[in-house]
VEXFI-916295 format. One record per residue (C-alpha): residue number from 0; residue in one letter; chain; x, y, z. Coordinates in steps of 0.5 Angstrom, whole numbers, plus 500, padded with zeros to 3 digits. Layout:
<gutors>
<nr=NUM | rest=A | kette=A | east=X | north=Y | up=Z>
...
</gutors>
This chain:
<gutors>
<nr=0 | rest=D | kette=A | east=731 | north=402 | up=463>
<nr=1 | rest=K | kette=A | east=731 | north=409 | up=466>
<nr=2 | rest=L | kette=A | east=737 | north=408 | up=471>
<nr=3 | rest=K | kette=A | east=741 | north=405 | up=465>
<nr=4 | rest=K | kette=A | east=740 | north=411 | up=461>
<nr=5 | rest=F | kette=A | east=741 | north=416 | up=466>
<nr=6 | rest=T | kette=A | east=748 | north=412 | up=468>
<nr=7 | rest=I | kette=A | east=750 | north=412 | up=461>
<nr=8 | rest=E | kette=A | east=749 | north=419 | up=460>
<nr=9 | rest=R | kette=A | east=753 | north=421 | up=466>
<nr=10 | rest=I | kette=A | east=759 | north=417 | up=464>
<nr=11 | rest=I | kette=A | east=759 | north=419 | up=456>
<nr=12 | rest=P | kette=A | east=762 | north=426 | up=458>
<nr=13 | rest=C | kette=A | east=768 | north=421 | up=462>
<nr=14 | rest=I | kette=A | east=770 | north=418 | up=455>
<nr=15 | rest=V | kette=A | east=769 | north=424 | up=450>
<nr=16 | rest=D | kette=A | east=771 | north=430 | up=454>
<nr=17 | rest=G | kette=A | east=775 | north=427 | up=460>
<nr=18 | rest=T | kette=A | east=771 | north=429 | up=465>
<nr=19 | rest=S | kette=A | east=772 | north=426 | up=472>
<nr=20 | rest=F | kette=A | east=769 | north=420 | up=473>
<nr=21 | rest=P | kette=A | east=762 | north=420 | up=478>
<nr=22 | rest=R | kette=A | east=765 | north=418 | up=485>
<nr=23 | rest=D | kette=A | east=758 | north=416 | up=486>
<nr=24 | rest=I | kette=A | east=757 | north=411 | up=480>
<nr=25 | rest=M | kette=A | east=764 | north=408 | up=483>
<nr=26 | rest=L | kette=A | east=762 | north=407 | up=490>
<nr=27 | rest=N | kette=A | east=756 | north=403 | up=488>
<nr=28 | rest=V | kette=A | east=760 | north=399 | up=484>
<nr=29 | rest=V | kette=A | east=765 | north=398 | up=490>
<nr=30 | rest=R | kette=A | east=759 | north=397 | up=495>
<nr=31 | rest=Q | kette=A | east=756 | north=391 | up=490>
<nr=32 | rest=A | kette=A | east=763 | north=388 | up=489>
<nr=33 | rest=S | kette=A | east=763 | north=388 | up=497>
<nr=34 | rest=D | kette=A | east=758 | north=383 | up=498>
<nr=35 | rest=P | kette=A | east=759 | north=377 | up=494>
<nr=36 | rest=R | kette=A | east=753 | north=373 | up=497>
<nr=37 | rest=G | kette=A | east=749 | north=370 | up=492>
<nr=38 | rest=K | kette=A | east=753 | north=371 | up=487>
<nr=39 | rest=E | kette=A | east=757 | north=366 | up=482>
<nr=40 | rest=Q | kette=A | east=764 | north=366 | up=483>
<nr=41 | rest=W | kette=A | east=765 | north=369 | up=475>
<nr=42 | rest=E | kette=A | east=761 | north=375 | up=477>
<nr=43 | rest=I | kette=A | east=764 | north=376 | up=483>
<nr=44 | rest=N | kette=A | east=771 | north=377 | up=480>
<nr=45 | rest=M | kette=A | east=768 | north=381 | up=474>
<nr=46 | rest=L | kette=A | east=765 | north=386 | up=479>
<nr=47 | rest=I | kette=A | east=772 | north=387 | up=483>
<nr=48 | rest=G | kette=A | east=775 | north=388 | up=477>
<nr=49 | rest=V | kette=A | east=771 | north=393 | up=474>
<nr=50 | rest=A | kette=A | east=771 | north=396 | up=481>
<nr=51 | rest=C | kette=A | east=778 | north=397 | up=482>
<nr=52 | rest=S | kette=A | east=778 | north=400 | up=475>
<nr=53 | rest=L | kette=A | east=773 | north=405 | up=477>
<nr=54 | rest=I | kette=A | east=777 | north=406 | up=484>
<nr=55 | rest=R | kette=A | east=783 | north=408 | up=480>
<nr=56 | rest=K | kette=A | east=780 | north=412 | up=475>
<nr=57 | rest=C | kette=A | east=777 | north=416 | up=480>
<nr=58 | rest=R | kette=A | east=783 | north=417 | up=484>
<nr=59 | rest=A | kette=A | east=787 | north=419 | up=478>
<nr=60 | rest=D | kette=A | east=781 | north=424 | up=477>
<nr=61 | rest=W | kette=A | east=782 | north=427 | up=484>
<nr=62 | rest=N | kette=A | east=789 | north=427 | up=484>
<nr=63 | rest=R | kette=A | east=790 | north=430 | up=477>
<nr=64 | rest=N | kette=A | east=792 | north=437 | up=479>
<nr=65 | rest=E | kette=A | east=796 | north=435 | up=485>
<nr=66 | rest=H | kette=A | east=800 | north=429 | up=483>
<nr=67 | rest=K | kette=A | east=799 | north=426 | up=490>
<nr=68 | rest=E | kette=A | east=799 | north=419 | up=489>
<nr=69 | rest=E | kette=A | east=798 | north=414 | up=484>
<nr=70 | rest=W | kette=A | east=795 | north=407 | up=485>
<nr=71 | rest=N | kette=A | east=796 | north=401 | up=480>
<nr=72 | rest=M | kette=A | east=794 | north=394 | up=480>
<nr=73 | rest=S | kette=A | east=801 | north=391 | up=483>
<nr=74 | rest=L | kette=A | east=801 | north=389 | up=489>
<nr=75 | rest=N | kette=A | east=804 | north=395 | up=494>
<nr=76 | rest=T | kette=A | east=807 | north=392 | up=500>
<nr=77 | rest=E | kette=A | east=810 | north=399 | up=502>
<nr=78 | rest=T | kette=A | east=804 | north=402 | up=503>
<nr=79 | rest=K | kette=A | east=801 | north=404 | up=510>
<nr=80 | rest=D | kette=A | east=794 | north=406 | up=508>
<nr=81 | rest=R | kette=A | east=789 | north=402 | up=513>
<nr=82 | rest=S | kette=A | east=784 | north=400 | up=508>
<nr=83 | rest=Y | kette=A | east=789 | north=398 | up=503>
<nr=84 | rest=L | kette=A | east=793 | north=393 | up=509>
<nr=85 | rest=F | kette=A | east=786 | north=390 | up=511>
<nr=86 | rest=G | kette=A | east=784 | north=389 | up=504>
<nr=87 | rest=R | kette=A | east=791 | north=385 | up=503>
<nr=88 | rest=L | kette=A | east=789 | north=382 | up=510>
<nr=89 | rest=L | kette=A | east=782 | north=380 | up=508>
<nr=90 | rest=A | kette=A | east=785 | north=376 | up=501>
<nr=91 | rest=W | kette=A | east=790 | north=372 | up=505>
<nr=92 | rest=M | kette=A | east=785 | north=370 | up=510>
<nr=93 | rest=E | kette=A | east=780 | north=368 | up=504>
<nr=94 | rest=Q | kette=A | east=786 | north=364 | up=500>
<nr=95 | rest=A | kette=A | east=788 | north=361 | up=507>
<nr=96 | rest=E | kette=A | east=781 | north=358 | up=507>
<nr=97 | rest=R | kette=A | east=781 | north=356 | up=500>
<nr=98 | rest=S | kette=A | east=787 | north=353 | up=500>
<nr=99 | rest=T | kette=A | east=784 | north=347 | up=505>
<nr=100 | rest=Y | kette=A | east=777 | north=346 | up=500>
<nr=101 | rest=G | kette=A | east=776 | north=340 | up=496>
<nr=102 | rest=P | kette=A | east=774 | north=340 | up=489>
<nr=103 | rest=E | kette=A | east=766 | north=339 | up=491>
<nr=104 | rest=D | kette=A | east=767 | north=346 | up=495>
<nr=105 | rest=K | kette=A | east=769 | north=350 | up=489>
<nr=106 | rest=T | kette=A | east=763 | north=354 | up=489>
<nr=107 | rest=R | kette=A | east=763 | north=355 | up=497>
<nr=108 | rest=L | kette=A | east=764 | north=362 | up=499>
<nr=109 | rest=T | kette=A | east=769 | north=362 | up=504>
<nr=110 | rest=N | kette=A | east=768 | north=366 | up=511>
<nr=111 | rest=A | kette=A | east=772 | north=372 | up=509>
<nr=112 | rest=Q | kette=A | east=767 | north=372 | up=503>
<nr=113 | rest=R | kette=A | east=761 | north=371 | up=507>
<nr=114 | rest=L | kette=A | east=763 | north=377 | up=512>
<nr=115 | rest=Q | kette=A | east=766 | north=381 | up=507>
<nr=116 | rest=P | kette=A | east=760 | north=387 | up=508>
<nr=117 | rest=Y | kette=A | east=761 | north=387 | up=516>
<nr=118 | rest=Y | kette=A | east=768 | north=387 | up=514>
<nr=119 | rest=V | kette=A | east=768 | north=393 | up=511>
<nr=120 | rest=Q | kette=A | east=763 | north=396 | up=516>
<nr=121 | rest=H | kette=A | east=767 | north=394 | up=523>
<nr=122 | rest=P | kette=A | east=775 | north=391 | up=520>
<nr=123 | rest=G | kette=A | east=778 | north=391 | up=526>
<nr=124 | rest=K | kette=A | east=772 | north=387 | up=530>
<nr=125 | rest=T | kette=A | east=771 | north=383 | up=524>
<nr=126 | rest=A | kette=A | east=778 | north=381 | up=523>
<nr=127 | rest=M | kette=A | east=779 | north=378 | up=529>
<nr=128 | rest=N | kette=A | east=773 | north=374 | up=528>
<nr=129 | rest=L | kette=A | east=775 | north=372 | up=521>
<nr=130 | rest=W | kette=A | east=782 | north=370 | up=525>
<nr=131 | rest=D | kette=A | east=778 | north=366 | up=530>
<nr=132 | rest=K | kette=A | east=774 | north=362 | up=525>
<nr=133 | rest=L | kette=A | east=780 | north=361 | up=520>
<nr=134 | rest=Q | kette=A | east=784 | north=357 | up=526>
<nr=135 | rest=P | kette=A | east=781 | north=350 | up=524>
<nr=136 | rest=Y | kette=A | east=783 | north=351 | up=517>
<nr=137 | rest=M | kette=A | east=790 | north=354 | up=519>
<nr=138 | rest=N | kette=A | east=790 | north=347 | up=523>
<nr=139 | rest=R | kette=A | east=789 | north=343 | up=517>
<nr=140 | rest=L | kette=A | east=794 | north=346 | up=513>
<nr=141 | rest=R | kette=A | east=799 | north=345 | up=518>
<nr=142 | rest=Q | kette=A | east=798 | north=338 | up=519>
<nr=143 | rest=T | kette=A | east=797 | north=337 | up=510>
<nr=144 | rest=K | kette=A | east=801 | north=342 | up=507>
<nr=145 | rest=P | kette=A | east=805 | north=345 | up=512>
<nr=146 | rest=N | kette=A | east=810 | north=349 | up=507>
<nr=147 | rest=L | kette=A | east=803 | north=353 | up=505>
<nr=148 | rest=Y | kette=A | east=801 | north=354 | up=513>
<nr=149 | rest=I | kette=A | east=807 | north=357 | up=514>
<nr=150 | rest=R | kette=A | east=806 | north=362 | up=508>
<nr=151 | rest=Y | kette=A | east=799 | north=363 | up=509>
<nr=152 | rest=F | kette=A | east=801 | north=364 | up=517>
<nr=153 | rest=N | kette=A | east=806 | north=369 | up=515>
<nr=154 | rest=G | kette=A | east=803 | north=373 | up=511>
<nr=155 | rest=I | kette=A | east=797 | north=374 | up=515>
<nr=156 | rest=Q | kette=A | east=802 | north=376 | up=521>
<nr=157 | rest=E | kette=A | east=805 | north=381 | up=517>
<nr=158 | rest=I | kette=A | east=799 | north=385 | up=516>
<nr=159 | rest=F | kette=A | east=797 | north=384 | up=523>
<nr=160 | rest=N | kette=A | east=804 | north=387 | up=525>
<nr=161 | rest=S | kette=A | east=803 | north=393 | up=520>
<nr=162 | rest=L | kette=A | east=796 | north=395 | up=523>
<nr=163 | rest=N | kette=A | east=798 | north=398 | up=529>
<nr=164 | rest=E | kette=A | east=793 | north=397 | up=535>
<nr=165 | rest=E | kette=A | east=790 | north=404 | up=533>
<nr=166 | rest=A | kette=A | east=788 | north=402 | up=526>
<nr=167 | rest=M | kette=A | east=785 | north=395 | up=529>
<nr=168 | rest=L | kette=A | east=781 | north=399 | up=534>
<nr=169 | rest=D | kette=A | east=779 | north=405 | up=530>
<nr=170 | rest=P | kette=A | east=771 | north=404 | up=529>
<nr=171 | rest=S | kette=A | east=771 | north=407 | up=522>
<nr=172 | rest=S | kette=A | east=769 | north=403 | up=516>
<nr=173 | rest=L | kette=A | east=774 | north=402 | up=510>
<nr=174 | rest=N | kette=A | east=774 | north=406 | up=504>
<nr=175 | rest=E | kette=A | east=775 | north=404 | up=497>
<nr=176 | rest=L | kette=A | east=782 | north=402 | up=497>
<nr=177 | rest=Y | kette=A | east=781 | north=396 | up=501>
<nr=178 | rest=L | kette=A | east=778 | north=393 | up=494>
<nr=179 | rest=L | kette=A | east=785 | north=395 | up=491>
<nr=180 | rest=G | kette=A | east=789 | north=391 | up=496>
<nr=181 | rest=Y | kette=A | east=784 | north=385 | up=497>
<nr=182 | rest=F | kette=A | east=785 | north=384 | up=489>
<nr=183 | rest=S | kette=A | east=792 | north=386 | up=489>
<nr=184 | rest=Q | kette=A | east=794 | north=381 | up=494>
<nr=185 | rest=T | kette=A | east=789 | north=376 | up=491>
<nr=186 | rest=Q | kette=A | east=793 | north=376 | up=485>
</gutors>
């Protein structure tokens, strides 16, 4: 209750006075949205939506006077931002695996979802691990839904090609923009 009250007290000036949204609150929501393990799908979707809204708000506040970048919720296929591209890649891999699931697997987390917290910390290494884990699903797609296989394969390869070797080997973790890329690609 104390934490909730304290958080509300910090957010009220943002609404009333138009002050900048507290970055630490946004990052906390991003962290929660980046770990879908143990959550139901509706809860995951809600967290991601809220986190993306907060990311946009914080980015807008940060860039208000500098008029640099503007992030919206539509898919940006032109950006070369490493985090955004890795987010898009995660979405492609998740959707490729999920497309092979039957109705009985509706609540099952994909490998991409289970490894998402590690993916954020070690994107290049985890992306290659996910690609290996995705192969049985891609083979199943190739046999049962060849058009869907081609679509997912081409989408994944396009992102891998956009990420140069330096970006893949970069040991730094992803910033919050990965979640915008993930959400936009999923939509």
